[in-house]
VEXGU-850833 format. One record per residue (C-alpha): residue in one letter; x, y, z. Coordinates in steps of 0.05 Angstrom, whole numbers, padded with zeros to 5 digits, always signed. Layout:
N
AXYZ ...
This chain:
130
M-00004-00005-00001 F+00051+00048+00016 L+00123+00014-00020 N+00112+00063-00075 L+00140+00110-00025 L+00207+00083-00024 D+00264+00084-00064 R+00308+00036-00098 D+00350+00030-00039 E+00289+00022+00010 K+00249-00024-00039 H+00311-00063-00035 A+00324-00067+00052 F+00253-00066+00054 A+00248-00131+00017 L+00299-00169+00055 L+00275-00149+00128 A+00209-00176+00091 E+00241-00246+00088 K+00265-00231+00168 M+00198-00223+00184 I+00162-00298+00147 Q+00214-00327+00176 Q+00199-00304+00250 D+00156-00363+00271 G+00199-00397+00242 I+00141-00424+00192 V+00134-00399+00132 V+00066-00416+00107 G+00042-00401+00036 R+00005-00342+00057 E+00063-00319+00084 A+00107-00328+00010 A+00044-00308-00025 A+00052-00237+00011 V+00125-00233+00010 A+00121-00244-00073 A+00067-00196-00076 L+00108-00142-00059 R+00160-00157-00075 A+00131-00145-00149 E+00088-00099-00122 M+00157-00064-00111 G+00197-00086-00170 V+00242-00124-00141 A+00254-00192-00170 Q+00278-00222-00110 A+00313-00215-00038 D+00404-00199-00044 R+00436-00198+00004 A+00407-00236+00070 D+00457-00234+00110 R+00452-00154+00122 S+00440-00141+00192 V+00373-00123+00214 K+00415-00048+00243 E+00438-00031+00169 L+00367-00049+00130 A+00338-00013+00176 A+00388+00051+00167 T+00374+00047+00095 F+00310+00093+00116 S+00329+00165+00119 S+00268+00205+00119 R+00202+00197+00170 R+00157+00177+00112 S+00194+00121+00091 K+00201+00091+00163 I+00128+00089+00176 A+00116+00070+00109 A+00158+00003+00123 L+00142-00001+00196 L+00063-00007+00163 E+00085-00050+00119 L+00127-00108+00152 I+00064-00110+00210 G+00015-00122+00163 L+00056-00167+00132 G+00067-00197+00201 Y-00014-00207+00208 S-00015-00247+00144 D-00023-00293+00171 T-00069-00272+00214 S-00019-00281+00279 F+00028-00231+00292 S+00070-00281+00325 V+00119-00258+00380 G+00183-00270+00336 E+00150-00228+00287 R+00125-00168+00335 S+00199-00174+00370 L+00235-00153+00293 A+00184-00105+00278 A+00200-00072+00350 Q+00273-00081+00328 V+00267-00047+00260 A+00229+00007+00301 R+00285+00016+00360 E+00326+00021+00294 M+00300+00068+00267 D+00287+00110+00324 V+00207+00102+00323 A+00179+00097+00386 D+00146+00042+00424 D+00080+00083+00429 E+00083+00103+00364 V+00088+00025+00336 E+00040+00013+00378 K-00004+00060+00340 L+00022+00037+00277 E-00004-00031+00297 A-00075-00015+00319 W-00078+00029+00249 V-00058-00026+00222 Q-00100-00083+00256 R-00168-00033+00237 H-00143-00044+00171 V-00143-00122+00165 A-00206-00118+00192 L-00226-00062+00148 I-00199-00123+00079 R-00236-00188+00115 E-00294-00145+00123 A-00302-00129+00054 L-00279-00196+00032 V-00341-00227+00056 M-00389-00166+00026 M-00358-00203-00041 R-00378-00260-00036 E-00426-00298-00067 
């Protein structure tokens, strides 16, 4: 949704963070893999490369408040793609936010927004059923 706000380097860094996110709970379900593939396609990033980069290094790629918030919203949203924001996923999002100097209370607001967004998407899907 907000990935178009990222520049080329930020998109590549986000792709790597997304890969780390879906691996946090130790189980990569099809929905998560599909979500990451869709995010990569949306950004025009074919494959996540240099997966060995640290969270600190990846987070440092995001220079503006706008790109940091966009990345965190998308990352938290990815965490909810399998309907469960696991402890590991929550921990990674918090670590990324800390490295980006985004306060914990702001992260709570971002997560609440994502929860509302996910609920609205589910509601829309129910309305589309035949």
